[in-house]
GUTOR-731534 format. One line per 10 residues: number of its first residue (from 1); their letters; for each residue z, x, y of N, C-alpha, C, CB. Coordinates in steps of 0.02 Angstrom, whole numbers, plus 50000, padded with zeros to 5 digits. Last residue first. Glycine has a CB too. Example, Ala and Ser with C-alpha at 12.3 -4.5 7.8 and 13.67 -1.06 7.14 Angstrom:
<rs>
2 = sa = 50354,50642,49888,50357,50684,49947,50394,50645,50002,50286,50704,49970 | 50390,50660,49716,50390,50615,49775,50390,50660,49835,50452,50565,49776
</rs>
This chain:
<rs>
209 = xxxxxxxxxx = 50610,50979,50354,50607,50942,50304,50535,50939,50289,50640,50882,50315 | 50628,51009,50494,50616,51079,50440,50581,51042,50365,50713,51128,50415 | 50668,50897,50543,50594,50929,50565,50570,50990,50515,50600,50965,50649 | 50793,50868,50495,50721,50840,50465,50674,50851,50493,50710,50778,50456 | 50857,50969,50566,50864,50988,50489,50813,50946,50453,50939,50973,50457 | 50856,50938,50682,50822,50987,50662,50809,50998,50587,50849,51035,50690 | 50923,50800,50661,50848,50797,50678,50807,50884,50694,50844,50742,50755 | 51059,50872,50645,51010,50831,50577,50938,50822,50606,51043,50739,50552 | 51075,50926,50764,51070,50953,50705,51035,50937,50654,51113,50956,50688 | 51091,50828,50849,51025,50873,50869,51018,50907,50781,51046,50950,50950
199 = xxxxxxxxxx = 51197,50755,50782,51133,50739,50794,51076,50768,50789,51131,50727,50834 | 51285,50863,50844,51274,50844,50748,51206,50786,50763,51373,50786,50691 | 51292,50852,50950,51284,50931,50922,51247,50890,50847,51382,50993,50909 | 51350,50733,50991,51277,50743,51011,51237,50824,50975,51281,50746,51105 | 51430,50671,50844,51437,50705,50906,51356,50709,50926,51479,50783,50898 | 51465,50527,50741,51434,50586,50759,51419,50615,50809,51396,50590,50741 | 51630,50459,50746,51538,50448,50765,51519,50513,50766,51509,50410,50847 | 51720,50423,50657,51697,50461,50651,51616,50465,50682,51714,50468,50597 | 51772,50285,50658,51818,50330,50651,51782,50375,50671,51849,50340,50593 | 51681,50165,50638,51683,50202,50701,51734,50256,50713,51691,50156,50751
189 = xxxxxxxxxx = 51724,50118,50532,51666,50143,50541,51654,50169,50587,51628,50114,50535 | 51851,50051,50544,51830,50106,50487,51764,50121,50488,51843,50085,50415 | 51898,50002,50675,51935,50050,50622,51913,50067,50569,51987,50033,50602 | 51761,49945,50704,51784,50005,50739,51845,50041,50705,51803,49985,50811 | 51742,49854,50617,51683,49922,50623,51729,49970,50651,51606,49913,50680 | 51851,49768,50643,51834,49807,50564,51796,49880,50569,51775,49754,50513 | 51815,49728,50755,51881,49742,50739,51873,49819,50684,51917,49666,50698 | 51686,49681,50722,51711,49715,50772,51763,49752,50745,51730,49675,50825 | 51753,49561,50628,51707,49607,50624,51708,49674,50654,51662,49581,50642 | 51822,49473,50751,51872,49507,50675,51812,49584,50646,51876,49414,50581
179 = xxxxxxxxxx = 51719,49438,50816,51763,49494,50863,51813,49524,50791,51824,49445,50946 | 51553,49426,50727,51615,49395,50768,51660,49465,50773,51660,49323,50722 | 51472,49510,50668,51460,49431,50699,51498,49401,50750,51468,49380,50651 | 51398,49671,50727,51439,49630,50691,51444,49557,50720,51503,49661,50688 | 51302,49748,50775,51285,49706,50691,51338,49663,50689,51287,49759,50609 | 51345,49814,50887,51302,49752,50898,51286,49711,50821,51226,49780,50935 | 51442,49912,50830,51466,49822,50852,51418,49799,50858,51506,49798,50918 | 51370,50031,50820,51362,49989,50750,51415,49907,50775,51408,50049,50665 | 51228,50029,50938,51302,50030,50927,51309,49985,50866,51347,50002,50993 | 51061,50102,50881,51116,50056,50913,51196,50058,50891,51093,49984,50899
169 = xxxxxxxxxx = 50996,50267,50869,51043,50226,50840,51079,50167,50873,51085,50265,50822 | 50935,50350,50956,50924,50295,50971,50949,50228,50923,50860,50301,50981 | 50974,50471,50903,51014,50455,50972,50991,50376,50978,50986,50511,51049 | 50891,50492,50810,50952,50475,50788,50987,50445,50851,50987,50534,50756 | 50717,50437,50869,50773,50484,50839,50853,50467,50816,50781,50533,50890 | 50641,50346,50876,50604,50403,50888,50649,50473,50842,50598,50411,50979 | 50636,50202,50754,50668,50247,50799,50621,50312,50797,50746,50262,50777 | 50596,50108,50656,50565,50112,50722,50611,50155,50758,50554,50042,50757 | 50639,50111,50523,50685,50070,50566,50653,50071,50651,50769,50108,50559 | 50550,50175,50480,50552,50098,50427,50573,50072,50494,50617,50081,50343
159 = xxxxxxxxxx = 50546,50304,50541,50504,50276,50539,50496,50200,50512,50476,50315,50518 | 50677,50345,50501,50666,50319,50568,50602,50283,50578,50671,50372,50615 | 50675,50356,50367,50725,50310,50384,50702,50288,50458,50802,50344,50379 | 50585,50459,50353,50552,50398,50340,50599,50335,50366,50536,50393,50259 | 50650,50564,50383,50600,50543,50439,50572,50460,50412,50525,50610,50444 | 50813,50508,50325,50748,50551,50327,50713,50544,50370,50709,50549,50282 | 51014,50554,50332,50954,50503,50334,50880,50558,50336,50963,50444,50417 | 51109,50641,50213,51090,50620,50280,51016,50555,50274,51066,50702,50325 | 51246,50708,50117,51188,50668,50137,51179,50648,50217,51192,50604,50096 | 51315,50852,50044,51295,50811,50103,51235,50767,50102,51285,50852,50157
149 = xxxxxxxxxx = 51403,50858,49874,51334,50851,49914,51345,50815,49992,51278,50799,49865 | 51537,50969,49896,51505,50912,49886,51447,50908,49910,51535,50867,49905 | 51606,51092,49861,51560,51092,49898,51505,51019,49870,51532,51170,49895 | 51732,51112,49785,51684,51068,49756,51639,51080,49802,51701,50995,49745 | 51817,51118,49971,51832,51128,49903,51785,51093,49864,51900,51108,49886 | 51708,51139,50095,51757,51122,50081,51758,51140,50002,51765,51059,50107 | 51552,51147,50143,51595,51202,50141,51678,51175,50113,51593,51236,50222 | 51453,51014,50070,51502,51039,50115,51544,51092,50104,51538,50995,50130 | 51283,51059,50066,51343,51074,50034,51403,51066,50073,51341,51137,50010 | 51117,50971,50118,51175,51033,50126,51226,51009,50090,51205,51052,50204
139 = xxxxxxxxxx = 51069,50847,50119,51046,50895,50172,51087,50950,50173,51043,50868,50240 | 50980,50745,50020,51036,50800,50014,51008,50843,50072,51042,50844,49932 | 50938,50580,50093,50930,50649,50065,50978,50680,50061,50892,50687,50093 | 50872,50418,50116,50902,50469,50117,50905,50533,50086,50938,50452,50115 | 50752,50354,50099,50785,50334,50152,50841,50373,50164,50801,50271,50147 | 50690,50352,49973,50657,50395,50035,50692,50380,50093,50579,50382,50050 | 50723,50280,49870,50676,50242,49912,50641,50279,49980,50716,50182,49935 | 50796,50364,49809,50738,50354,49768,50684,50327,49827,50756,50296,49700 | 50901,50347,49910,50884,50424,49876,50817,50423,49859,50925,50446,49805 | 50947,50226,49879,50920,50253,49945,50886,50320,49933,50978,50262,50000
129 = xxxxxxxxxx = 50979,50236,49750,50938,50214,49768,50908,50209,49834,50947,50179,49747 | 51093,50355,49746,51037,50361,49729,50968,50303,49736,51053,50378,49674 | 51189,50245,49818,51148,50310,49852,51106,50336,49815,51186,50367,49872 | 51205,50150,49743,51169,50125,49796,51142,50196,49835,51218,50071,49843 | 51276,50225,49640,51217,50187,49624,51164,50168,49688,51245,50121,49591 | 51405,50264,49732,51350,50316,49683,51282,50275,49672,51386,50336,49593 | 51490,50210,49783,51418,50202,49801,51368,50219,49780,51406,50217,49841 | 51643,50109,49744,51606,50156,49713,51541,50167,49723,51611,50148,49660 | 51709,50063,49876,51696,50048,49812,51646,50099,49804,51676,49976,49798 | 51757,50080,50005,51806,50045,49978,51788,50028,49898,51817,49983,50024
119 = xxxxxxxxxx = 51687,50115,50098,51659,50055,50081,51708,50025,50045,51597,50058,50046 | 51747,50241,50142,51748,50185,50187,51714,50121,50168,51722,50206,50246 | 51761,50314,50030,51812,50282,50057,51808,50236,50101,51844,50316,50078 | 51620,50332,49990,51667,50272,49945,51715,50252,49969,51694,50286,49884 | 51589,50416,50106,51549,50347,50080,51591,50295,50041,51489,50368,50028 | 51658,50510,50066,51691,50478,50119,51648,50424,50112,51698,50513,50190 | 51602,50547,49934,51673,50531,49930,51689,50494,49997,51719,50598,49920 | 51478,50599,49984,51483,50517,49922,51557,50496,49939,51477,50536,49807 | 51488,50670,50146,51488,50660,50069,51481,50575,50022,51562,50696,50051 | 51360,50679,50281,51428,50652,50234,51421,50637,50172,51459,50590,50254
109 = xxxxxxxxxx = 51298,50715,50441,51299,50735,50370,51359,50710,50344,51294,50810,50359 | 51313,50545,50474,51292,50596,50425,51313,50673,50479,51192,50582,50400 | 51361,50421,50508,51426,50466,50511,51390,50542,50466,51509,50418,50461 | 51261,50325,50532,51308,50339,50581,51362,50394,50576,51337,50284,50590 | 51212,50340,50400,51160,50325,50463,51206,50372,50523,51151,50221,50487 | 51314,50326,50308,51260,50382,50309,51222,50377,50380,51203,50371,50243 | 51326,50186,50340,51385,50240,50348,51352,50304,50348,51441,50240,50287 | 51204,50124,50310,51247,50117,50388,51282,50187,50396,51317,50048,50390 | 51192,50143,50176,51149,50158,50209,51181,50172,50287,51099,50107,50198 | 51311,50053,50135,51304,50132,50131,51260,50159,50159,51297,50157,50076
99 = xxxxxxxxxx = 51255,49910,50175,51328,49957,50196,51330,50016,50191,51386,49946,50162 | 51144,49909,50113,51130,49931,50180,51193,49951,50221,51092,49877,50216 | 51178,49913,49980,51121,49974,50003,51135,49975,50080,51026,49954,49984 | 51252,49793,49982,51276,49856,49960,51237,49926,49984,51274,49850,49886 | 51137,49713,50004,51197,49711,50050,51221,49778,50055,51255,49664,50026 | 50974,49784,49967,51052,49743,49959,51090,49752,49995,51093,49752,49908 | 50840,49770,50054,50881,49822,50023,50947,49762,50036,50882,49914,50067 | 50734,49694,50113,50727,49723,50043,50782,49761,50002,50677,49766,50047 | 50759,49679,50255,50769,49629,50197,50753,49648,50134,50732,49572,50204 | 50738,49785,50335,50796,49787,50298,50811,49725,50240,50850,49790,50352
89 = xxxxxxxxxx = 50577,49842,50236,50624,49828,50321,50684,49802,50280,50585,49753,50396 | 50471,49865,50169,50522,49902,50161,50571,49892,50234,50495,49976,50143 | 50363,49735,50110,50396,49766,50143,50470,49814,50147,50391,49730,50167 | 50214,49711,50031,50282,49748,50019,50319,49777,50071,50274,49800,49977 | 50131,49573,50098,50125,49661,50086,50210,49659,50082,50081,49725,50168 | 50118,49440,50117,50034,49465,50080,50069,49557,50078,49928,49448,50160 | 50219,49384,50139,50184,49360,50067,50148,49398,50066,50152,49296,50052 | 50209,49443,50289,50284,49461,50225,50258,49432,50171,50374,49420,50238 | 50137,49396,50376,50108,49453,50324,50172,49454,50272,50091,49541,50366 | 50228,49289,50432,50145,49286,50387,50125,49350,50364,50073,49261,50437
79 = xxxxxxxxxx = 50318,49354,50485,50328,49297,50436,50255,49300,50400,50347,49217,50474 | 50270,49445,50569,50304,49466,50523,50296,49422,50470,50365,49478,50541 | 50206,49410,50709,50162,49392,50640,50212,49415,50572,50077,49445,50639 | 50290,49462,50806,50269,49396,50789,50260,49369,50735,50225,49384,50809 | 50296,49603,50787,50327,49571,50759,50332,49496,50753,50365,49592,50771 | 50128,49660,50747,50163,49642,50791,50211,49603,50749,50129,49611,50844 | 50119,49812,50636,50108,49718,50628,50153,49702,50703,50160,49668,50532 | 50085,49973,50695,50141,49929,50662,50122,49857,50671,50216,49942,50696 | 50041,50129,50687,50039,50078,50708,50063,50039,50671,49994,50064,50726 | 50118,50276,50769,50096,50234,50719,50078,50162,50748,50148,50232,50665
69 = xxxxxxxxxx = 50159,50472,50817,50142,50389,50830,50091,50357,50776,50103,50378,50911 | 50299,50570,50812,50239,50532,50803,50215,50468,50838,50239,50518,50745 | 50436,50559,50786,50394,50629,50830,50317,50620,50817,50418,50720,50795 | 50490,50433,50726,50487,50484,50699,50456,50545,50735,50462,50470,50647 | 50375,50342,50850,50417,50354,50803,50427,50413,50773,50407,50320,50765 | 50287,50251,50949,50296,50319,50956,50370,50327,50891,50314,50341,51052 | 50181,50125,50935,50232,50137,50939,50243,50220,50924,50261,50089,50901 | 50072,49995,50940,50075,50067,50937,50138,50103,50962,50019,50091,50974 | 50036,49836,50852,50075,49867,50911,50065,49945,50894,50163,49842,50914 | 49932,49689,50825,49960,49763,50797,49988,49794,50861,49895,49817,50762
59 = xxxxxxxxxx = 49873,49584,50876,49936,49588,50824,49952,49637,50786,49934,49547,50779 | 49894,49599,51045,49865,49610,50991,49899,49581,50948,49853,49668,50979 | 49900,49568,51194,49948,49540,51146,49910,49544,51073,49969,49459,51168 | 49856,49633,51278,49810,49611,51260,49831,49561,51196,49767,49665,51252 | 49963,49736,51317,49936,49675,51357,49892,49623,51334,49904,49696,51406 | 49992,49790,51197,50040,49743,51225,50002,49691,51275,50099,49785,51264 | 49862,49867,51189,49873,49831,51132,49930,49763,51164,49906,49889,51066 | 49871,49947,51327,49823,49902,51304,49846,49862,51238,49760,49941,51293 | 49974,50013,51288,49989,49957,51338,49946,49921,51334,49996,49969,51402 | 49939,50097,51189,50000,50074,51181,50014,50000,51223,50045,50132,51204
49 = xxxxxxxxxx = 49832,50137,51245,49830,50108,51195,49878,50071,51175,49818,50140,51160 | 49896,50248,51350,49854,50176,51363,49837,50132,51308,49786,50189,51393 | 49962,50335,51263,50013,50296,51309,49954,50221,51335,50045,50362,51392 | 49859,50383,51191,49905,50366,51143,49949,50319,51218,49948,50448,51092 | 49807,50452,51323,49767,50412,51276,49820,50365,51235,49722,50463,51224 | 49892,50546,51348,49873,50488,51381,49836,50436,51356,49844,50502,51427 | 49897,50626,51238,49955,50582,51249,49952,50541,51296,50010,50613,51260 | 49772,50675,51248,49790,50630,51203,49851,50604,51207,49784,50650,51149 | 49770,50771,51344,49738,50700,51365,49750,50648,51295,49642,50711,51385 | 49865,50858,51320,49891,50797,51382,49847,50751,51387,49901,50820,51460
39 = xxxxxxxxxx = 49793,50903,51204,49854,50865,51204,49878,50827,51260,49901,50904,51190 | 49629,50909,51221,49672,50930,51252,49745,50900,51248,49647,50930,51305 | 49511,50919,51054,49537,50878,51105,49613,50917,51152,49557,50802,51060 | 49489,50911,50932,49458,50965,50966,49478,50946,51050,49371,50968,50945 | 49534,50811,50832,49478,50788,50889,49457,50838,50934,49502,50732,50934 | 49652,50899,50768,49589,50861,50736,49516,50833,50769,49618,50804,50711 | 49715,50927,50881,49678,50961,50854,49631,50938,50808,49708,50997,50834 | 49756,50782,50924,49721,50851,50967,49679,50899,50931,49777,50900,50999 | 49834,50754,50820,49768,50721,50849,49725,50773,50883,49784,50662,50902 | 49916,50856,50832,49890,50834,50766,49830,50810,50779,49930,50783,50729
29 = xxxxxxxxxx = 49996,50803,50965,49970,50870,50932,49919,50873,50870,50029,50905,50907 | 50031,50676,50933,49989,50707,50982,49949,50783,50949,50043,50722,51049 | 50063,50648,50755,50086,50695,50824,50023,50701,50848,50125,50775,50814 | 50073,50503,50669,50032,50566,50694,50064,50582,50761,49947,50552,50702 | 50183,50425,50530,50174,50444,50605,50114,50497,50609,50246,50478,50637 | 50087,50368,50394,50144,50399,50420,50131,50414,50489,50163,50459,50382 | 49959,50336,50346,50015,50296,50319,50081,50330,50335,50008,50285,50242 | 49807,50317,50446,49870,50350,50410,49932,50329,50401,49885,50399,50436 | 49702,50240,50476,49702,50267,50413,49757,50297,50386,49658,50306,50410 | 49731,50217,50602,49743,50163,50557,49734,50166,50483,49707,50114,50577
19 = xxxxxxxxxx = 49735,50342,50674,49800,50304,50659,49788,50243,50616,49836,50280,50726 | 49612,50359,50682,49645,50410,50630,49708,50369,50621,49660,50495,50657 | 49565,50245,50753,49538,50256,50692,49577,50288,50643,49486,50287,50699 | 49620,50285,50890,49640,50216,50830,49622,50218,50769,49610,50150,50843 | 49554,50396,50913,49630,50400,50894,49638,50345,50853,49683,50396,50955 | 49419,50343,50927,49430,50390,50862,49506,50403,50866,49383,50468,50863 | 49450,50274,51033,49418,50235,50962,49422,50280,50904,49336,50214,50968 | 49459,50349,51130,49505,50288,51111,49498,50271,51042,49490,50222,51153 | 49347,50422,51132,49420,50456,51121,49472,50389,51100,49449,50501,51204 | 49252,50337,51191,49251,50363,51124,49330,50394,51091,49194,50423,51130
9 = xxxxxxxxx = 49305,50304,51308,49309,50257,51250,49304,50274,51181,49265,50213,51256 | 49269,50422,51359,49360,50411,51353,49354,50333,51306,49414,50397,51459 | 49149,50440,51350,49184,50487,51325,49262,50450,51314,49179,50551,51373 | 49117,50329,51428,49095,50314,51370,49137,50375,51335,49012,50310,51363 | 49167,50363,51561,49184,50304,51540,49177,50314,51457,49139,50246,51575 | 49099,50478,51578,49169,50507,51580,49185,50449,51541,49213,50522,51656 | 48949,50424,51578,48955,50469,51533,49054,50476,51522,48906,50542,51566 | 48976,50361,51708,48972,50315,51641,48968,50359,51590,48910,50265,51636 | 48959,50443,51802,49024,50422,51787,49036,50378,51719,49045,50385,51846
</rs>
């Protein structure tokens, strides 16, 4: 019995160590391959670790995002660590970048002209900035006249915003501070919510990337 417990603790430690040194989400399959363990055993270990961190109110959390698992700092300590690390959360993006990112996230794949039309201003600069930050990428070409570039979000976007996939995007109206803003969002931003098929296609494109 002691041997079984020791092996389990050793596996917990190995998984935690690998996640600690990784700068991107790691899938259970990858961990299983590295540790020469059964994927089911790794999945169980990941779930147990996540619950343990939560139960013990640790300074870190284990979350499943973007097709893998990654360690994150606990939200309760974000203000403390903000002065120490450079964060890529929403506070590091300008209002213009957030607007363009929201349009792309909810309307993808979408063209620059569509983004410009929704925002009412030229968005070329902010789109380039989002591409440089790794939050947005080119996902193809529009089949219409001009073959405009189509933009979509990246795995980094999912990772930084703590999402497993695009289906976890919250309703746009959740971000509206008042009824007038909600009406604006319904009229201008929610005119074309992506269908389940579009979301699945984008997830497939992201997996290929």
